[in-house]
C-alpha positions in Angstrom: 92.8 88.0 100.3 95.1 87.2 97.5 96.7 83.7 97.3 100.2 83.5 96.0 100.6 79.7 96.2 98.1 76.9 95.7 97.4 75.6 99.2 96.3 72.0 99.5 94.6 72.7 102.8 92.6 75.5 101.1 91.8 73.6 97.9 90.8 70.3 99.3 89.5 70.9 102.9 85.9 70.0 102.5 86.0 69.8 98.7 84.6 66.9 96.8 85.9 66.3 93.3 83.6 64.6 90.8 84.1 63.8 87.2 81.4 63.9 84.6 81.6 62.0 81.3 84.2 59.6 82.7 84.2 57.2 79.8 87.6 57.4 78.2 89.6 58.7 81.1 92.7 56.6 81.5 94.9 56.1 84.5 98.2 58.0 84.2 99.7 61.5 84.4 98.0 64.6 83.0 99.7 68.0 82.5 98.0 71.4 82.7 98.1 73.2 79.3 96.8 76.6 80.4 98.6 77.2 83.6 102.2 77.2 82.5 102.5 73.4 82.1 103.7 73.2 85.7 100.9 71.3 87.3 100.5 67.5 87.1 97.4 65.4 87.8 98.2 61.8 88.5 95.3 59.4 88.3 96.4 56.3 90.2 95.0 52.8 90.9 92.3 52.3 93.5 90.7 55.6 92.5 93.4 57.7 94.1 94.7 61.0 92.7 97.7 63.3 93.1 98.0 67.0 92.2 101.7 67.9 91.8 102.3 71.7 91.9 106.1 71.9 91.9 108.8 69.8 90.2 112.5 70.1 89.6 115.8 68.5 90.3 117.1 66.9 93.5 120.2 65.4 95.0 120.6 62.8 97.6 123.3 63.7 100.2 123.8 61.1 102.8 120.4 60.5 104.3 119.1 63.9 103.1 117.1 64.8 100.1 118.0 68.2 98.8 115.8 70.0 96.3 117.7 72.1 93.9 117.1 75.8 93.2 117.2 77.3 89.8 120.5 78.6 88.6 121.5 82.1 89.8 118.4 82.0 92.1 116.3 83.5 89.3 112.8 82.4 88.6 111.1 82.7 85.2 107.6 82.8 86.3 106.1 83.6 82.9 105.3 81.5 79.9 105.0 83.4 76.7 103.8 82.5 73.2 103.8 84.8 70.1 101.3 85.3 67.3 102.9 86.9 64.2 101.5 89.1 61.6 103.6 91.5 59.6 100.7 93.8 58.9 99.8 94.4 62.6 100.2 98.1 63.6 100.0 97.3 67.3 100.7 94.4 69.6 97.8 92.7 71.5 98.6 91.5 75.0 96.6 88.7 76.4 97.4 88.0 80.1 95.7 84.9 81.3 93.8 85.3 84.5 95.9 88.0 86.2 94.7 87.4 89.7 97.5 89.2 91.4 98.1 92.9 92.0 101.8 92.4 92.1 102.4 92.1 88.4 103.9 94.9 86.2 104.4 95.3 82.5 107.1 97.5 80.9 107.9 98.4 77.4 111.2 99.6 75.9 112.3 100.9 72.5 116.0 100.4 71.9 117.9 101.8 74.7 115.2 104.2 75.9 113.9 104.2 79.4 111.5 101.4 80.4 107.9 102.5 80.7 106.1 100.5 83.4 102.4 100.1 84.2 100.8 98.2 87.1 98.7 95.4 85.7 95.8 96.1 88.0 95.8 99.7 86.7 95.4 98.5 83.2 92.7 96.2 84.3 90.8 99.1 85.9 90.9 101.0 82.6 90.0 98.3 80.1 87.7 96.2 82.2 86.5 98.3 85.2 83.6 96.0 86.0 86.0 92.9 86.0 83.7 91.1 83.7 86.5 89.1 82.0 88.8 86.5 83.5 91.7 87.3 81.2 93.1 90.8 80.5 93.3 91.9 76.9 94.8 95.2 75.8 97.0 96.7 73.1 100.4 98.4 73.2 102.4 100.2 70.6 105.1 98.3 68.8 108.2 97.9 70.9 111.5 96.1 71.0 111.5 94.7 74.6 108.7 93.6 76.9 109.4 93.6 80.7 107.3 91.4 83.0 107.8 91.9 86.8 106.5 89.8 89.7 106.9 91.8 92.9 107.0 89.4 95.8 105.9 90.4 99.3 109.4 89.7 100.8 110.7 92.9 99.1 112.3 91.2 96.1 111.1 91.4 92.5 111.7 89.1 89.5 112.3 91.3 86.5 112.2 89.5 83.2 113.2 91.2 79.9 111.9 89.6 76.6 112.9 90.5 73.1 109.9 90.8 70.8 110.0 89.6 67.2 109.6 92.4 64.7 106.5 90.9 63.2 104.8 90.0 66.5 101.0 90.8 66.6 100.0 89.2 69.9 101.7 88.1 73.1 100.0 85.5 75.3 101.3 85.6 78.8 100.8 83.0 81.5 102.5 82.4 84.9 103.3 79.4 87.0 101.2 80.1 90.1 97.7 78.9 89.6 94.8 80.2 91.7 91.5 78.5 92.2 88.7 79.7 94.5 87.7 77.6 97.5 84.8 76.0 95.7 83.5 72.6 94.9 85.3 71.3 91.8 83.9 69.3 88.9 85.7 67.6 86.1 84.8 66.8 82.5 86.6 64.8 79.8 86.5 65.9 76.1 86.7 62.7 74.0 87.6 64.7 70.8 90.5 66.7 72.2 91.3 64.2 75.0 91.4 67.1 77.5 90.5 66.8 81.1 89.1 70.1 82.4 88.7 70.8 86.1 86.8 74.0 87.2 84.5 75.3 89.9 80.8 74.3 89.8 80.1 77.1 87.4 82.6 75.8 84.8 84.6 79.1 84.7 88.3 79.3 83.9 88.9 75.5 83.8 92.3 74.0 84.5 93.0 71.9 81.5 95.0 68.7 81.6 96.0 66.2 78.9 97.7 62.8 79.3 101.5 63.3 79.0 101.6 60.4 76.5 99.6 62.3 73.9 101.6 63.7 70.9 99.8 67.0 71.4 102.2 67.8 74.2 105.3 67.3 72.2 108.0 69.6 73.6 107.9 73.1 72.2 111.0 75.3 72.7 110.2 77.7 75.5 110.5 81.4 75.1 113.1 82.5 77.6 113.9 86.1 78.6 117.0 87.7 77.3 117.7 88.9 80.9 116.3 87.9 84.3 117.1 89.6 87.6 116.0 89.4 91.2 115.9 93.0 92.5 115.2 94.0 96.1 112.8 97.0 96.4 112.3 97.2 92.6 110.7 100.5 91.4 110.1 102.7 88.4 109.1 106.3 87.9 105.6 107.0 89.2 105.3 103.7 91.1 103.1 104.1 94.1 104.5 103.4 97.6 101.9 100.8 98.4 101.8 97.5 100.2 102.2 94.4 98.1 100.0 92.3 100.3 98.0 93.9 103.0 96.4 90.6 104.0 99.8 89.2 104.9 101.0 92.4 106.6 104.2 92.6 104.5 105.0 95.8 102.6 107.5 96.7 99.9 109.1 100.1 100.3 109.8 102.3 97.4 113.5 102.9 96.9 114.6 105.2 94.1 118.2 104.0 94.4 117.4 100.3 94.0 118.9 98.6 91.0 116.6 98.9 88.1 116.7 97.2 84.7 117.5 100.4 82.9 120.1 102.8 84.3 118.5 105.7 82.3 115.4 105.7 84.4 115.0 109.0 86.2 114.3 109.2 90.0 110.6 109.1 91.0 108.8 112.4 91.0 106.7 111.9 94.1 107.3 113.4 97.5 109.9 112.2 100.0 111.6 113.7 103.0 115.3 114.5 102.4 116.6 112.1 105.0 120.3 111.7 105.7 122.1 109.1 107.8 125.1 110.2 109.9 127.8 107.7 109.3 130.5 107.9 112.0 134.2 107.3 111.4 134.7 105.1 114.5 132.8 102.3 116.1 132.8 104.1 119.5 131.1 107.1 118.0 128.6 105.0 116.1 127.6 103.2 119.3 127.2 106.5 121.1 125.1 107.9 118.3 122.8 104.9 118.4 122.5 105.1 122.2 121.0 108.6 121.9 118.0 107.2 120.1 116.1 104.6 122.1 114.5 102.9 119.1 117.6 102.4 117.0 120.1 99.6 116.4 123.6 99.7 114.9 124.4 97.6 111.8 128.1 96.9 111.6 129.4 95.6 108.2 132.6 93.6 108.2 134.0 93.1 104.7 137.8 93.7 104.8 138.7 91.4 102.0 136.4 93.1 99.5 138.2 95.9 97.7 134.9 97.5 96.7 133.3 97.2 100.2 133.4 101.0 100.8 131.8 101.7 97.4 129.1 99.1 98.0 128.5 100.3 101.6 128.0 103.9 100.4 125.6 102.8 97.7 123.6 100.8 100.3 123.5 103.9 102.7 122.2 106.0 99.8 119.5 103.4 99.2 118.5 103.4 102.8 118.3 107.2 102.9 116.0 107.2 99.9 113.8 104.4 101.2 113.5 106.0 104.6 112.8 109.4 103.1 109.8 107.9 101.1 108.5 106.3 104.3 108.6 109.6 106.1 107.0 111.3 103.1 107.3 115.1 103.9 108.7 115.4 107.4 111.0 113.5 109.8 109.4 110.6 111.6 111.5 108.6 114.1 109.2 105.6 113.5 111.1 104.8 110.3 114.6 105.8 111.5 115.5 102.4 113.0 119.1 101.7 112.1 122.5 103.4 112.1 125.2 101.9 109.9 129.0 101.5 110.2 131.6 99.9 108.0 134.3 98.2 110.2 137.9 99.1 109.4 141.4 98.1 110.5 141.0 99.9 113.9 138.1 97.6 114.8 140.1 94.3 114.6 140.7 94.2 118.4 137.0 94.7 119.1 136.0 92.0 116.7 138.5 89.6 118.2 137.3 90.4 121.7 133.7 89.6 120.6 134.8 86.4 118.8 133.8 87.7 115.4 135.9 85.7 113.0 133.8 85.6 109.8 134.7 88.0 107.1 132.4 89.0 105.5 129.6 89.3 108.1 127.0 91.7 109.2 126.5 92.4 113.0 123.7 94.3 114.8 124.4 96.0 118.1 122.2 97.9 120.6 123.1 101.4 121.9 125.2 99.9 124.6 127.4 98.1 122.1 125.9 94.7 123.0 125.9 92.1 120.2 122.3 91.1 119.3 122.7 89.3 115.9 125.3 88.0 113.5 124.8 87.0 109.8 127.7 85.2 108.2 127.2 86.7 104.8 127.8 90.0 103.1 125.7 93.2 103.1 124.3 92.6 99.7 122.7 89.3 100.9 121.2 90.9 103.9 120.3 94.4 102.7 116.6 93.6 102.2 116.3 92.8 106.0 116.7 96.5 107.0 113.5 97.8 105.5 111.1 99.1 108.1 108.5 96.4 107.2 110.9 93.5 107.6 110.4 91.4 110.7 114.1 91.6 111.7 113.6 94.8 113.6 110.9 93.2 115.8 113.2 90.2 116.5 116.0 92.5 117.5 113.7 94.5 119.8 112.7 91.3 121.5 116.3 90.1 121.9 117.3 93.5 123.2 114.4 93.4 125.8 115.6 90.0 127.0 119.1 91.3 127.3 118.1 94.5 129.1 116.0 92.7 131.7 118.8 90.1 132.3 121.5 92.8 132.7 119.4 94.9 135.1 118.5 91.9 137.2 122.2 90.9 137.5 123.4 94.4 138.3 123.2 95.0 142.0 123.8 98.7 141.4 120.9 99.0 139.0 118.8 102.1 139.8 115.0 102.4 140.0 115.1 104.2 136.7 117.0 101.3 135.1 114.5 98.8 136.3 111.5 100.7 135.0 113.2 101.3 131.7 114.0 97.6 131.2 110.4 96.5 132.1 108.9 99.2 129.9 111.1 98.2 127.0 109.8 94.6 127.2 106.2 95.7 127.7 106.1 97.8 124.6 107.4 95.1 122.2 105.4 94.4 119.1 104.5 90.8 118.4 107.0 89.4 115.9 105.4 87.8 112.8 107.6 84.8 113.3 107.0 83.6 116.9 109.9 81.1 116.8 112.5 83.6 115.7 115.6 82.1 117.2 117.9 80.6 114.6 119.6 77.7 116.2 122.1 76.9 113.5 125.2 78.9 114.3 126.6 78.4 110.8 123.5 79.8 109.1 124.0 82.7 106.6 120.8 84.2 108.0 120.8 86.4 111.1 121.5 84.4 114.3 119.8 86.3 117.1 121.5 86.2 120.5 119.2 84.3 122.9 119.1 85.3 126.6 117.4 82.9 129.1 115.4 84.5 131.9 114.2 83.1 135.1 110.5 84.0 135.2 110.2 83.7 139.0 113.1 86.2 139.5 111.5 88.6 137.0 108.1 88.4 138.8 109.7 89.0 142.2 111.7 92.0 141.0 108.6 93.5 139.5 106.7 93.0 142.7 109.4 94.8 144.7 109.3 97.6 142.2 105.6 98.1 142.5 105.7 97.9 146.3 108.5 100.5 146.4 106.3 103.0 144.4 103.1 102.8 146.5 103.9 106.0 148.4 104.8 108.1 145.3 103.4 111.6 145.4 103.8 112.1 141.6 103.1 109.5 138.9 105.9 107.9 136.9 104.4 107.7 133.4 106.7 105.0 132.2 105.8 102.8 135.2 102.1 103.6 134.7 102.4 102.6 131.0 104.2 99.3 131.9 101.5 98.5 134.5 98.7 99.1 132.0 100.3 96.8 129.5 100.9 94.1 132.2 97.4 94.0 133.7 96.0 93.8 130.1 98.0 90.7 129.4 100.1 92.6 126.8 103.1 93.4 128.9 106.5 91.9 129.7 105.1 88.6 131.0 103.3 87.9 127.7 106.2 89.3 125.5 109.1 87.5 127.3 107.4 84.2 128.3 104.4 84.1 125.9 102.2 83.2 128.8 98.6 84.1 129.3 97.8 84.9 132.9 95.2 86.1 135.4 95.5 89.0 137.7 97.5 88.4 140.8 98.3 90.3 144.0 101.0 92.4 142.3 98.5 93.3 139.6 96.0 94.6 142.1 98.7 96.5 143.9 99.6 98.0 140.5 95.9 98.9 139.9 95.9 100.8 143.2 98.9 102.8 141.9 97.0 103.8 138.7 93.8 104.8 140.6 95.8 106.8 143.1 97.4 108.8 140.4 94.3 109.0 138.1 94.4 112.8 137.9 98.2 112.9 137.3 97.9 110.4 134.5 95.0 112.4 132.9 97.0 115.6 133.1 100.2 114.1 131.7 99.0 111.5 129.2 98.7 113.9 126.2 102.2 115.2 126.5 103.5 111.7 127.3 101.9 110.2 124.3 103.0 113.0 122.0 106.6 112.7 123.1 106.8 109.5 121.1 103.5 108.8 119.4 104.9 105.8 117.6 105.5 104.2 121.0 103.2 105.6 123.7 99.4 105.4 123.7 98.0 105.6 127.3 94.2 106.1 127.6 92.1 106.9 130.6 93.4 105.1 133.7 89.9 104.1 134.6 89.1 102.8 131.2 92.4 100.9 131.1 91.8 99.3 134.5 88.2 98.4 133.8 89.2 96.9 130.4 91.9 94.8 132.1 89.4 93.6 134.7 87.0 92.7 131.9 89.7 90.7 130.1 90.4 88.8 133.3 86.8 88.0 134.0 87.5 84.3 133.7 89.4 84.7 137.0 86.0 84.8 138.8 85.7 81.0 138.6 85.0 78.4 141.3 87.8 77.7 143.8 89.7 79.7 146.4 91.7 81.8 143.9 88.6 82.5 141.9 86.6 83.7 145.0 89.5 85.9 146.1 89.7 87.5 142.7 86.0 88.1 142.7 86.3 90.0 145.9 89.3 92.0 144.6 87.7 92.8 141.3 84.5 93.9 143.0 86.6 96.0 145.4 88.3 97.8 142.5 85.1 98.6 140.7 83.6 100.0 144.0 86.7 102.2 144.4 86.2 103.5 140.9 82.5 104.2 141.4 83.0 105.8 144.8 85.8 108.0 143.5 83.3 109.6 141.1 85.8 108.8 138.2 83.6 106.1 136.8 83.2 106.6 133.0 81.1 104.7 130.5 83.7 101.9 130.0 84.0 101.4 133.8 80.3 101.1 134.3 79.8 98.9 131.2 82.4 96.4 132.4 81.2 96.6 136.0 77.6 95.8 135.0 78.8 92.9 132.8 80.8 91.6 135.7 77.9 91.9 138.2 75.4 90.3 135.7 77.5 87.1 135.9 77.0 86.9 139.7 73.9 85.7 141.5 73.0 86.1 145.1 72.4 82.9 147.1 68.6 83.2 146.6 69.1 83.4 142.8 68.4 87.1 142.6 70.5 89.8 141.0 69.9 92.3 143.8 73.4 93.8 143.9 73.5 94.2 140.1 70.0 95.8 139.9 70.8 98.2 142.8 74.0 99.4 141.1 72.4 99.6 137.7 69.4 101.6 139.1 71.8 104.1 140.7 73.6 104.5 137.3 70.3 104.9 135.4 69.0 107.6 137.8 72.2 109.5 137.9 73.3 109.2 134.2 70.5 108.2 131.8 67.1 109.3 133.3 65.8 112.7 132.4 63.9 114.8 129.9 66.2 114.4 126.9 67.7 110.8 126.9 69.1 111.1 123.3 70.9 114.3 124.2 72.3 112.8 127.3 73.6 109.8 125.4 75.1 112.1 122.8 77.0 114.0 125.5 78.3 110.7 127.0 79.3 109.5 123.5 81.2 112.8 122.8 83.2 112.3 125.9 84.4 108.8 125.3 88.0 108.1 125.8 89.9 107.2 122.6 90.6 103.8 124.0 86.9 102.9 124.3 85.8 100.4 121.7 82.6 102.4 121.2 84.6 105.4 120.0 85.3 103.1 117.0 82.0 101.2 116.8 80.1 104.4 116.4 77.0 106.2 117.7 74.4 103.5 116.6 76.2 100.7 118.5 76.6 103.0 121.5 72.8 103.8 121.5 71.9 100.2 121.0 74.1 99.2 123.9 72.0 101.4 126.3 68.7 100.2 125.0 69.8 96.6 125.3 71.3 96.9 128.8 68.1 98.6 130.0 65.9 95.8 128.5 68.2 93.1 129.8 68.1 94.4 133.3 64.3 94.7 133.1 64.0 91.2 131.7 65.8 89.7 134.8 62.9 91.1 136.8 60.4 89.4 134.5 62.2 86.1 134.8 63.1 86.0 138.5 60.3 86.4 141.1 63.2 87.1 143.6 63.7 90.4 141.8 60.0 91.5 142.2 61.0 94.4 144.5 62.4 96.1 141.3 59.3 96.0 139.2 58.7 99.8 139.3 62.3 100.5 138.5 62.3 97.8 135.7 59.3 99.5 134.1 61.2 102.8 133.8 64.2 101.0 132.4 62.0 99.2 129.9 60.2 102.4 128.9 63.6 104.0 128.4 64.7 101.2 126.1 61.7 101.9 123.8 62.5 105.7 123.7 66.0 104.8 122.4 64.9 102.0 120.0 61.3 102.4 119.1 58.9 99.6 118.3 61.3 96.8 119.2 59.2 93.7 119.7 61.6 92.2 122.3 61.5 95.4 124.4 57.7 95.7 124.0 57.3 92.1 125.2 59.4 92.9 128.3 57.5 96.0 129.1 54.1 94.3 128.6 54.9 91.5 131.1 56.1 94.1 133.6 52.9 96.0 133.3 50.9 92.8 133.8 53.0 91.8 136.9 52.3 95.3 138.4 48.6 94.9 137.8 48.2 97.2 134.8 46.5 94.4 132.7 44.9 96.6 130.0 48.1 98.5 129.4 50.0 95.2 129.3 47.6 93.7 126.7 47.9 96.9 124.5 51.7 96.8 124.7 51.8 93.1 124.0 49.6 93.6 121.0 52.1 96.1 119.7 54.9 93.5 120.3 53.0 91.1 118.0 52.3 93.8 115.5 56.0 94.7 115.1 57.2 91.1 114.8 59.3 90.6 111.6 61.1 87.9 109.8 64.3 88.8 111.8 62.7 87.6 115.0 63.4 83.9 115.7 60.4 81.7 115.1 60.3 80.3 118.6 60.5 83.8 120.2 57.8 85.1 117.9 55.5 82.3 118.9 56.2 82.9 122.6 55.3 86.6 122.2 52.0 85.6 120.6 51.3 82.9 123.3 51.9 85.5 126.0 49.4 87.9 124.4 46.8 85.0 124.2 47.4 84.2 127.9 47.0 87.9 128.9 43.8 88.1 126.9 42.2 84.9 128.4 43.5 85.6 132.0 45.8 82.6 132.2 49.1 84.6 132.2 
């Protein structure tokens, strides 16, 4: 994971800092000399220290301390120094410790187009083994050097530097230092009076010197001739890649975004020719948005700006380009999330009725024309918010779901279809990256999301009545089935609207009955349903979905009245599944795990062993166990975890569960009636996973308990033979002790 900012918690949690050669170190302030001069180390009295990472101006306003931003909101992240040599044919670039993949370097001769390269691509060419900390390479003589930091919020700092004619080397640093989460050591150089802090290997030290030393006399900084902050910055050939996969934030390529040089041609890579339909009235814009269930309408109010139409048209063109690149080569509704409309004189009455007084401002409506969000700023300020990867879309979806539920609950004439649609909309919400997304300051220039307060008890009661009303359905309602699946898996509207974890209740078990009753219907319709909107729908096997939900709620089977009631209901559901003949691998796997947690009053596992034995005889036993497992694996539902974990994990699961069931017979005398069955399970485990010392130990002890002592000793001898360093020392000794007891007759 890449780190964009020094984190105190990351750096100093569990880190001890020691200093060698401490003679000569004075109390005071030290400044870093090789990380942009932006980091301060303060050595204080009482052996205390401070590391200061940021500094700047501030103002005191009343009782508030306000930190000042740089002028024009631009940030010069780079520190440059030049080496000059008139004879140099090329320019050497030395970029100090380029830890980030979000840096770009461009060159420009005169007024020609800027030629950009990604720094990581250069690194891959000149140092593919990543042997060096710094990046050294050469470029042809050029007039201007561009350095770009592409942030993960979609904005890029583009800095243009004029190079001296006689420059031979450019040394580049930046003001965001990165250190690994390692123990740090420090050393003081008496000759240079430098304090160096590095990891325990001494690599890439952070160098400080006391600010009182003359060596740090101020040197005139090299400043760029031009600095811009550009949303969705791009250049010809730039890949459409995520800036920071670890953080989940992507920057979307936009060929129409403002670039440093207007002469740059559009990118040559593939994009779908996407066009937005801009309506000429608010009414039509709302109607158009309503036709697409996943879209919102962005309304721009900017009547005092004479160039508003020109700016709006340019923005629309940018959005079309950006969306086209996301879609790549064909239309995909997943990326078509907004319609846009520029408010005009005819909309003044609507604005007044909705108490919209700010001008400029940006509004977001749903397909019913309901106001979801307001930003008291212009379109330029908010334009980065409308990229697909920005979290605003998820916030709007949540606000819309709250509103939809609220309206349908208050509408006495709401139909059954309306109720299901509202619950389904809430159930399918994505988790917002910002859990506390409500902006409380009504004067904020950021988007203020409309907040709807819901009564959780009323929501639950309405849902219960809806489920009860559909118990006699002859045909499945796929939207209701999908909503039920999300809800019983603790991913549905209760979780999304109220952020509350919950256990299965009576309504959930009634919902499960609905899914099992319509199992065949769901199986027959799920492919078409999922394909109707693959970006939204993903229903798996009803049996798998139910058994996974029961597994997630296994903690409901705890002591107490509610726990006991849930135990009975969970057991009843599993028995229905098994009796119906619809039980698949996931159902049996979860059922066996559930039963293995329960003991009979005498301490035995009779119920579990009976059910497992029936499954073994009907499903696993036979002449070709590997072929049988392969057939089961090939028929796994896509929602099964083992369809992702792979064949090896699937095979190991079956050998393990057979051994574990057999081991309960070894451990518990109460299970002695299952010794013959346990032997066949144990023998099967060794067919699947040969020469496993754990399995051999189980089988040997079962043989001995059945009276086959010679066979038991031979098998236990193999268990000892196949012990390896991966077996725990205590377990290995126990296996050896069992063999000794078998051999001397004391087992």
